[in-house]
Backbone as XML, in Angstrom:
<?xml version="1.0"?>
<chain id="A" units="angstrom">
  <residue number="1" name="MET">
    <atom name="N" x="0.732" y="-1.369" z="-0.113"/>
    <atom name="CA" x="-0.237" y="-0.299" z="0.442"/>
    <atom name="C" x="0.839" y="0.840" z="-0.085"/>
  </residue>
  <residue number="2" name="ILE">
    <atom name="N" x="1.938" y="0.743" z="0.931"/>
    <atom name="CA" x="3.030" y="2.023" z="0.702"/>
    <atom name="C" x="3.519" y="2.600" z="-0.582"/>
  </residue>
  <residue number="3" name="SER">
    <atom name="N" x="3.285" y="1.272" z="-1.111"/>
    <atom name="CA" x="4.375" y="1.743" z="-2.598"/>
    <atom name="C" x="3.297" y="2.143" z="-3.808"/>
  </residue>
  <residue number="4" name="ARG">
    <atom name="N" x="1.834" y="2.222" z="-3.175"/>
    <atom name="CA" x="0.578" y="2.888" z="-4.163"/>
    <atom name="C" x="0.802" y="4.078" z="-3.782"/>
  </residue>
  <residue number="5" name="VAL">
    <atom name="N" x="0.795" y="4.873" z="-2.518"/>
    <atom name="CA" x="0.463" y="6.134" z="-2.620"/>
    <atom name="C" x="2.094" y="6.789" z="-2.821"/>
  </residue>
  <residue number="6" name="ALA">
    <atom name="N" x="3.355" y="6.189" z="-2.399"/>
    <atom name="CA" x="3.850" y="7.091" z="-3.283"/>
    <atom name="C" x="4.502" y="6.560" z="-4.878"/>
  </residue>
  <residue number="7" name="ALA">
    <atom name="N" x="3.590" y="5.971" z="-5.387"/>
    <atom name="CA" x="3.973" y="5.939" z="-7.124"/>
    <atom name="C" x="2.792" y="6.997" z="-7.330"/>
  </residue>
  <residue number="8" name="PHE">
    <atom name="N" x="1.761" y="7.772" z="-6.318"/>
    <atom name="CA" x="0.346" y="8.251" z="-6.815"/>
    <atom name="C" x="0.859" y="9.574" z="-6.572"/>
  </residue>
  <residue number="9" name="ARG">
    <atom name="N" x="1.789" y="9.772" z="-5.736"/>
    <atom name="CA" x="2.623" y="11.019" z="-5.924"/>
    <atom name="C" x="3.798" y="11.161" z="-6.558"/>
  </residue>
  <residue number="10" name="THR">
    <atom name="N" x="4.044" y="10.869" z="-6.775"/>
    <atom name="CA" x="5.348" y="11.136" z="-8.038"/>
    <atom name="C" x="4.786" y="10.826" z="-9.269"/>
  </residue>
  <residue number="11" name="LEU">
    <atom name="N" x="3.970" y="10.283" z="-9.954"/>
    <atom name="CA" x="2.982" y="10.612" z="-10.997"/>
    <atom name="C" x="2.850" y="12.485" z="-11.348"/>
  </residue>
  <residue number="12" name="PRO">
    <atom name="N" x="2.661" y="12.783" z="-12.602"/>
    <atom name="CA" x="2.151" y="14.309" z="-12.265"/>
    <atom name="C" x="1.152" y="14.503" z="-13.048"/>
  </residue>
  <residue number="13" name="ARG">
    <atom name="N" x="0.262" y="14.907" z="-12.906"/>
    <atom name="CA" x="-1.114" y="15.795" z="-13.175"/>
    <atom name="C" x="-1.430" y="15.915" z="-14.284"/>
  </residue>
  <residue number="14" name="ALA">
    <atom name="N" x="-0.824" y="15.363" z="-15.199"/>
    <atom name="CA" x="-0.879" y="15.861" z="-16.774"/>
    <atom name="C" x="-1.990" y="15.373" z="-17.304"/>
  </residue>
  <residue number="15" name="PHE">
    <atom name="N" x="-2.472" y="14.379" z="-16.614"/>
    <atom name="CA" x="-4.255" y="13.647" z="-17.700"/>
    <atom name="C" x="-5.523" y="14.694" z="-16.805"/>
  </residue>
  <residue number="16" name="ALA">
    <atom name="N" x="-5.268" y="15.614" z="-16.188"/>
    <atom name="CA" x="-6.167" y="16.365" z="-15.814"/>
    <atom name="C" x="-6.754" y="17.431" z="-16.954"/>
  </residue>
  <residue number="17" name="ALA">
    <atom name="N" x="-8.086" y="17.069" z="-16.795"/>
    <atom name="CA" x="-8.588" y="18.052" z="-17.973"/>
    <atom name="C" x="-8.873" y="19.111" z="-17.666"/>
  </residue>
  <residue number="18" name="PRO">
    <atom name="N" x="-8.772" y="20.619" z="-18.463"/>
    <atom name="CA" x="-8.912" y="21.680" z="-17.702"/>
    <atom name="C" x="-10.573" y="21.874" z="-17.822"/>
  </residue>
  <residue number="19" name="ALA">
    <atom name="N" x="-11.390" y="22.763" z="-16.911"/>
    <atom name="CA" x="-12.393" y="23.263" z="-16.978"/>
    <atom name="C" x="-12.667" y="24.067" z="-17.656"/>
  </residue>
  <residue number="20" name="ARG">
    <atom name="N" x="-13.771" y="24.206" z="-18.272"/>
    <atom name="CA" x="-14.542" y="24.843" z="-19.195"/>
    <atom name="C" x="-14.702" y="25.934" z="-18.730"/>
  </residue>
  <residue number="21" name="LEU">
    <atom name="N" x="-14.467" y="27.480" z="-18.974"/>
    <atom name="CA" x="-14.737" y="28.149" z="-18.648"/>
    <atom name="C" x="-15.991" y="29.121" z="-19.317"/>
  </residue>
  <residue number="22" name="TYR">
    <atom name="N" x="-16.571" y="28.769" z="-19.864"/>
    <atom name="CA" x="-17.199" y="29.216" z="-21.138"/>
    <atom name="C" x="-18.198" y="28.742" z="-21.997"/>
  </residue>
  <residue number="23" name="THR">
    <atom name="N" x="-19.693" y="29.536" z="-21.826"/>
    <atom name="CA" x="-20.669" y="28.835" z="-22.602"/>
    <atom name="C" x="-20.638" y="28.820" z="-23.984"/>
  </residue>
  <residue number="24" name="ILE">
    <atom name="N" x="-21.292" y="27.943" z="-24.668"/>
    <atom name="CA" x="-21.523" y="27.878" z="-26.407"/>
    <atom name="C" x="-22.894" y="28.399" z="-26.250"/>
  </residue>
  <residue number="25" name="GLY">
    <atom name="N" x="-23.567" y="29.094" z="-26.814"/>
    <atom name="CA" x="-25.123" y="29.550" z="-27.279"/>
    <atom name="C" x="-25.382" y="30.948" z="-26.958"/>
  </residue>
  <residue number="26" name="ARG">
    <atom name="N" x="-26.573" y="30.636" z="-26.779"/>
    <atom name="CA" x="-27.146" y="31.981" z="-26.543"/>
    <atom name="C" x="-26.878" y="32.423" z="-25.630"/>
  </residue>
  <residue number="27" name="THR">
    <atom name="N" x="-27.202" y="33.900" z="-24.349"/>
    <atom name="CA" x="-26.685" y="34.338" z="-23.120"/>
    <atom name="C" x="-28.112" y="34.700" z="-22.933"/>
  </residue>
  <residue number="28" name="GLU">
    <atom name="N" x="-29.267" y="34.397" z="-22.876"/>
    <atom name="CA" x="-30.498" y="35.351" z="-22.844"/>
    <atom name="C" x="-30.884" y="35.600" z="-21.436"/>
  </residue>
  <residue number="29" name="GLY">
    <atom name="N" x="-30.001" y="34.558" z="-20.477"/>
    <atom name="CA" x="-30.202" y="35.068" z="-19.032"/>
    <atom name="C" x="-28.931" y="35.593" z="-18.159"/>
  </residue>
  <residue number="30" name="SER">
    <atom name="N" x="-28.325" y="36.666" z="-19.764"/>
    <atom name="CA" x="-26.966" y="37.291" z="-19.096"/>
    <atom name="C" x="-28.168" y="38.831" z="-18.807"/>
  </residue>
  <residue number="31" name="VAL">
    <atom name="N" x="-27.033" y="39.134" z="-17.422"/>
    <atom name="CA" x="-27.642" y="40.494" z="-16.959"/>
    <atom name="C" x="-27.371" y="41.665" z="-17.873"/>
  </residue>
  <residue number="32" name="ALA">
    <atom name="N" x="-26.357" y="41.586" z="-18.448"/>
    <atom name="CA" x="-25.603" y="42.696" z="-19.040"/>
    <atom name="C" x="-26.619" y="42.738" z="-20.020"/>
  </residue>
  <residue number="33" name="GLU">
    <atom name="N" x="-26.716" y="41.564" z="-20.563"/>
    <atom name="CA" x="-27.695" y="41.598" z="-21.753"/>
    <atom name="C" x="-29.107" y="41.890" z="-21.473"/>
  </residue>
  <residue number="34" name="SER">
    <atom name="N" x="-29.873" y="41.621" z="-20.137"/>
    <atom name="CA" x="-30.885" y="41.796" z="-20.646"/>
    <atom name="C" x="-31.671" y="43.683" z="-20.561"/>
  </residue>
  <residue number="35" name="LYS">
    <atom name="N" x="-33.113" y="43.704" z="-20.975"/>
    <atom name="CA" x="-33.351" y="45.447" z="-21.387"/>
    <atom name="C" x="-33.528" y="45.794" z="-19.891"/>
  </residue>
  <residue number="36" name="GLY">
    <atom name="N" x="-33.705" y="45.180" z="-18.853"/>
    <atom name="CA" x="-34.037" y="46.053" z="-17.449"/>
    <atom name="C" x="-33.051" y="46.341" z="-17.128"/>
  </residue>
  <residue number="37" name="PHE">
    <atom name="N" x="-31.709" y="46.052" z="-16.904"/>
    <atom name="CA" x="-30.561" y="46.144" z="-16.274"/>
    <atom name="C" x="-30.207" y="47.439" z="-17.118"/>
  </residue>
  <residue number="38" name="GLY">
    <atom name="N" x="-30.278" y="47.456" z="-18.488"/>
    <atom name="CA" x="-29.756" y="48.298" z="-19.323"/>
    <atom name="C" x="-30.217" y="49.937" z="-19.551"/>
  </residue>
  <residue number="39" name="LYS">
    <atom name="N" x="-31.890" y="49.318" z="-18.669"/>
    <atom name="CA" x="-33.145" y="50.676" z="-18.594"/>
    <atom name="C" x="-32.350" y="51.661" z="-17.276"/>
  </residue>
  <residue number="40" name="LYS">
    <atom name="N" x="-32.067" y="50.668" z="-16.682"/>
    <atom name="CA" x="-31.784" y="50.961" z="-15.368"/>
    <atom name="C" x="-29.856" y="51.417" z="-15.204"/>
  </residue>
  <residue number="41" name="GLU">
    <atom name="N" x="-29.566" y="51.220" z="-16.196"/>
    <atom name="CA" x="-28.301" y="52.030" z="-16.143"/>
    <atom name="C" x="-28.437" y="52.862" z="-16.606"/>
  </residue>
  <residue number="42" name="LYS">
    <atom name="N" x="-28.740" y="52.967" z="-17.576"/>
    <atom name="CA" x="-29.277" y="54.573" z="-18.219"/>
    <atom name="C" x="-30.219" y="55.437" z="-17.323"/>
  </residue>
  <residue number="43" name="ALA">
    <atom name="N" x="-30.884" y="54.810" z="-17.115"/>
    <atom name="CA" x="-31.284" y="55.798" z="-16.039"/>
    <atom name="C" x="-30.112" y="56.690" z="-14.809"/>
  </residue>
  <residue number="44" name="HIS">
    <atom name="N" x="-29.959" y="55.739" z="-14.152"/>
    <atom name="CA" x="-28.625" y="56.598" z="-12.991"/>
    <atom name="C" x="-27.541" y="57.567" z="-13.821"/>
  </residue>
  <residue number="45" name="GLU">
    <atom name="N" x="-27.510" y="56.977" z="-15.182"/>
    <atom name="CA" x="-26.511" y="57.351" z="-16.046"/>
    <atom name="C" x="-26.810" y="58.930" z="-16.288"/>
  </residue>
  <residue number="46" name="ASP">
    <atom name="N" x="-28.436" y="59.045" z="-16.586"/>
    <atom name="CA" x="-29.226" y="60.810" z="-16.881"/>
    <atom name="C" x="-29.447" y="60.888" z="-15.416"/>
  </residue>
  <residue number="47" name="GLN">
    <atom name="N" x="-29.751" y="60.362" z="-14.434"/>
    <atom name="CA" x="-30.313" y="61.099" z="-13.064"/>
    <atom name="C" x="-28.386" y="61.744" z="-12.883"/>
  </residue>
  <residue number="48" name="TYR">
    <atom name="N" x="-27.528" y="61.128" z="-12.667"/>
    <atom name="CA" x="-25.439" y="61.902" z="-12.645"/>
    <atom name="C" x="-25.773" y="62.977" z="-13.760"/>
  </residue>
  <residue number="49" name="ILE">
    <atom name="N" x="-26.126" y="62.946" z="-14.622"/>
    <atom name="CA" x="-25.986" y="64.024" z="-15.842"/>
    <atom name="C" x="-26.542" y="64.950" z="-15.498"/>
  </residue>
  <residue number="50" name="ARG">
    <atom name="N" x="-28.283" y="64.995" z="-15.189"/>
    <atom name="CA" x="-28.852" y="66.044" z="-14.638"/>
    <atom name="C" x="-28.074" y="66.944" z="-13.219"/>
  </residue>
  <residue number="51" name="LYS">
    <atom name="N" x="-27.643" y="65.744" z="-11.978"/>
    <atom name="CA" x="-27.086" y="66.653" z="-11.344"/>
    <atom name="C" x="-25.677" y="67.265" z="-11.375"/>
  </residue>
  <residue number="52" name="HIS">
    <atom name="N" x="-25.162" y="66.448" z="-12.098"/>
    <atom name="CA" x="-23.626" y="66.885" z="-12.702"/>
    <atom name="C" x="-24.022" y="68.750" z="-13.166"/>
  </residue>
  <residue number="53" name="GLU">
    <atom name="N" x="-25.259" y="68.736" z="-14.600"/>
    <atom name="CA" x="-25.253" y="70.169" z="-15.066"/>
    <atom name="C" x="-26.066" y="70.747" z="-13.636"/>
  </residue>
  <residue number="54" name="ALA">
    <atom name="N" x="-26.653" y="70.483" z="-13.014"/>
    <atom name="CA" x="-26.949" y="71.222" z="-12.055"/>
    <atom name="C" x="-26.396" y="71.987" z="-11.141"/>
  </residue>
  <residue number="55" name="GLU">
    <atom name="N" x="-24.838" y="71.001" z="-10.986"/>
    <atom name="CA" x="-23.989" y="71.669" z="-10.341"/>
    <atom name="C" x="-23.241" y="72.715" z="-10.867"/>
  </residue>
  <residue number="56" name="GLN">
    <atom name="N" x="-22.991" y="72.943" z="-11.975"/>
    <atom name="CA" x="-22.452" y="73.778" z="-12.911"/>
    <atom name="C" x="-23.330" y="74.371" z="-12.582"/>
  </residue>
  <residue number="57" name="LEU">
    <atom name="N" x="-24.471" y="74.681" z="-13.434"/>
    <atom name="CA" x="-24.906" y="75.835" z="-13.533"/>
    <atom name="C" x="-25.046" y="76.903" z="-12.475"/>
  </residue>
  <residue number="58" name="ALA">
    <atom name="N" x="-25.100" y="75.978" z="-10.906"/>
    <atom name="CA" x="-25.069" y="76.443" z="-9.715"/>
    <atom name="C" x="-23.977" y="77.149" z="-9.709"/>
  </residue>
  <residue number="59" name="LYS">
    <atom name="N" x="-22.719" y="76.852" z="-9.793"/>
    <atom name="CA" x="-21.629" y="77.721" z="-10.041"/>
    <atom name="C" x="-21.632" y="78.496" z="-10.606"/>
  </residue>
  <residue number="60" name="LEU">
    <atom name="N" x="-22.111" y="78.660" z="-12.188"/>
    <atom name="CA" x="-22.296" y="79.823" z="-12.591"/>
    <atom name="C" x="-23.093" y="80.728" z="-12.298"/>
  </residue>
  <residue number="61" name="LYS">
    <atom name="N" x="-24.016" y="80.353" z="-11.479"/>
    <atom name="CA" x="-24.655" y="80.837" z="-11.230"/>
    <atom name="C" x="-24.094" y="82.629" z="-10.360"/>
  </residue>
  <residue number="62" name="ALA">
    <atom name="N" x="-23.339" y="81.059" z="-9.135"/>
    <atom name="CA" x="-22.881" y="81.812" z="-7.863"/>
    <atom name="C" x="-21.658" y="83.144" z="-8.463"/>
  </residue>
  <residue number="63" name="THR">
    <atom name="N" x="-21.057" y="82.291" z="-9.517"/>
    <atom name="CA" x="-19.944" y="83.100" z="-10.708"/>
    <atom name="C" x="-20.225" y="84.268" z="-10.823"/>
  </residue>
  <residue number="64" name="VAL">
    <atom name="N" x="-21.680" y="84.442" z="-11.821"/>
    <atom name="CA" x="-22.286" y="85.624" z="-11.727"/>
    <atom name="C" x="-22.888" y="86.963" z="-10.429"/>
  </residue>
  <residue number="65" name="ARG">
    <atom name="N" x="-23.690" y="86.024" z="-9.845"/>
    <atom name="CA" x="-24.146" y="86.947" z="-9.009"/>
    <atom name="C" x="-22.667" y="87.822" z="-8.160"/>
  </residue>
  <residue number="66" name="THR">
    <atom name="N" x="-21.054" y="86.764" z="-8.094"/>
    <atom name="CA" x="-20.179" y="87.282" z="-7.411"/>
    <atom name="C" x="-19.892" y="89.198" z="-8.940"/>
  </residue>
  <residue number="67" name="TYR">
    <atom name="N" x="-20.010" y="88.915" z="-10.362"/>
    <atom name="CA" x="-19.530" y="89.540" z="-10.844"/>
    <atom name="C" x="-20.016" y="90.419" z="-10.751"/>
  </residue>
  <residue number="68" name="ARG">
    <atom name="N" x="-21.425" y="90.239" z="-10.483"/>
    <atom name="CA" x="-22.258" y="91.697" z="-10.571"/>
    <atom name="C" x="-22.343" y="92.576" z="-9.244"/>
  </residue>
  <residue number="69" name="ARG">
    <atom name="N" x="-21.946" y="91.575" z="-8.365"/>
    <atom name="CA" x="-21.617" y="92.322" z="-6.710"/>
    <atom name="C" x="-20.482" y="93.457" z="-7.136"/>
  </residue>
  <residue number="70" name="THR">
    <atom name="N" x="-19.551" y="92.524" z="-7.654"/>
    <atom name="CA" x="-18.002" y="93.381" z="-7.740"/>
    <atom name="C" x="-18.364" y="94.677" z="-8.793"/>
  </residue>
  <residue number="71" name="GLU">
    <atom name="N" x="-18.883" y="94.562" z="-9.716"/>
    <atom name="CA" x="-19.024" y="95.455" z="-10.533"/>
    <atom name="C" x="-19.925" y="96.783" z="-10.295"/>
  </residue>
  <residue number="72" name="LYS">
    <atom name="N" x="-21.022" y="96.454" z="-9.445"/>
    <atom name="CA" x="-21.935" y="97.280" z="-8.812"/>
    <atom name="C" x="-21.449" y="97.861" z="-7.260"/>
  </residue>
  <residue number="73" name="CYS">
    <atom name="N" x="-20.199" y="97.321" z="-6.999"/>
    <atom name="CA" x="-19.588" y="98.102" z="-6.169"/>
    <atom name="C" x="-18.365" y="99.011" z="-6.749"/>
  </residue>
  <residue number="74" name="HIS">
    <atom name="N" x="-17.969" y="98.502" z="-7.872"/>
    <atom name="CA" x="-17.308" y="99.286" z="-8.741"/>
    <atom name="C" x="-18.007" y="100.771" z="-9.265"/>
  </residue>
  <residue number="75" name="MET">
    <atom name="N" x="-19.144" y="100.520" z="-9.771"/>
    <atom name="CA" x="-19.494" y="101.740" z="-10.231"/>
    <atom name="C" x="-20.129" y="102.362" z="-9.290"/>
  </residue>
  <residue number="76" name="LEU">
    <atom name="N" x="-20.796" y="102.096" z="-7.966"/>
    <atom name="CA" x="-21.020" y="103.108" z="-6.905"/>
    <atom name="C" x="-19.397" y="103.370" z="-6.531"/>
  </residue>
  <residue number="77" name="THR">
    <atom name="N" x="-18.532" y="102.853" z="-5.749"/>
    <atom name="CA" x="-17.372" y="103.766" z="-5.673"/>
    <atom name="C" x="-17.312" y="104.890" z="-7.042"/>
  </residue>
  <residue number="78" name="ALA">
    <atom name="N" x="-17.184" y="104.234" z="-7.907"/>
    <atom name="CA" x="-17.180" y="105.838" z="-9.124"/>
    <atom name="C" x="-17.593" y="106.713" z="-9.136"/>
  </residue>
  <residue number="79" name="ASP">
    <atom name="N" x="-19.435" y="106.315" z="-9.344"/>
    <atom name="CA" x="-19.784" y="107.656" z="-9.012"/>
    <atom name="C" x="-20.019" y="108.097" z="-7.592"/>
  </residue>
  <residue number="80" name="SER">
    <atom name="N" x="-19.439" y="107.408" z="-6.327"/>
    <atom name="CA" x="-19.037" y="108.386" z="-5.358"/>
    <atom name="C" x="-17.935" y="109.434" z="-5.421"/>
  </residue>
  <residue number="81" name="ASP">
    <atom name="N" x="-16.912" y="109.090" z="-6.231"/>
    <atom name="CA" x="-16.104" y="109.476" z="-6.384"/>
    <atom name="C" x="-16.249" y="110.476" z="-6.985"/>
  </residue>
  <residue number="82" name="ARG">
    <atom name="N" x="-17.222" y="110.543" z="-8.346"/>
    <atom name="CA" x="-17.613" y="111.636" z="-9.421"/>
    <atom name="C" x="-17.774" y="112.811" z="-8.728"/>
  </residue>
  <residue number="83" name="ARG">
    <atom name="N" x="-18.510" y="112.748" z="-7.218"/>
    <atom name="CA" x="-19.316" y="113.365" z="-6.968"/>
    <atom name="C" x="-18.656" y="113.932" z="-5.608"/>
  </residue>
  <residue number="84" name="LYS">
    <atom name="N" x="-17.863" y="113.106" z="-5.362"/>
    <atom name="CA" x="-16.829" y="114.058" z="-4.667"/>
    <atom name="C" x="-16.134" y="114.820" z="-5.198"/>
  </residue>
  <residue number="85" name="GLY">
    <atom name="N" x="-15.818" y="114.701" z="-5.948"/>
    <atom name="CA" x="-14.594" y="115.241" z="-7.204"/>
    <atom name="C" x="-15.795" y="116.908" z="-7.810"/>
  </residue>
  <residue number="86" name="GLY">
    <atom name="N" x="-17.195" y="116.437" z="-7.395"/>
    <atom name="CA" x="-17.528" y="117.309" z="-8.250"/>
    <atom name="C" x="-17.969" y="118.623" z="-7.063"/>
  </residue>
  <residue number="87" name="ARG">
    <atom name="N" x="-18.525" y="118.455" z="-6.061"/>
    <atom name="CA" x="-18.486" y="119.226" z="-4.917"/>
    <atom name="C" x="-17.324" y="119.979" z="-4.664"/>
  </residue>
  <residue number="88" name="ALA">
    <atom name="N" x="-15.894" y="119.288" z="-4.314"/>
    <atom name="CA" x="-15.064" y="119.974" z="-4.289"/>
    <atom name="C" x="-14.526" y="120.873" z="-4.976"/>
  </residue>
  <residue number="89" name="ARG">
    <atom name="N" x="-15.066" y="121.126" z="-6.424"/>
    <atom name="CA" x="-14.941" y="122.020" z="-7.467"/>
    <atom name="C" x="-15.843" y="123.335" z="-6.930"/>
  </residue>
</chain>
């Protein structure tokens, strides 16, 4: 019995067949190919795009608001300087 165990351990395992990791045929049950998954994925992408565009729009509005405030401040300062200069003459 010991000789059989020793012989078994020394033989290479060249006769083991590799497992087939792919299928041949249709992929009807595939999750990536199903219509529901595609619709859900598109809905998530659309939601992300809308959120991203809303964030960009909010950032742009804040930039415009800041610009208008500084522009108004410059106009008021210039008007004030002009009035001060007019009174001093």
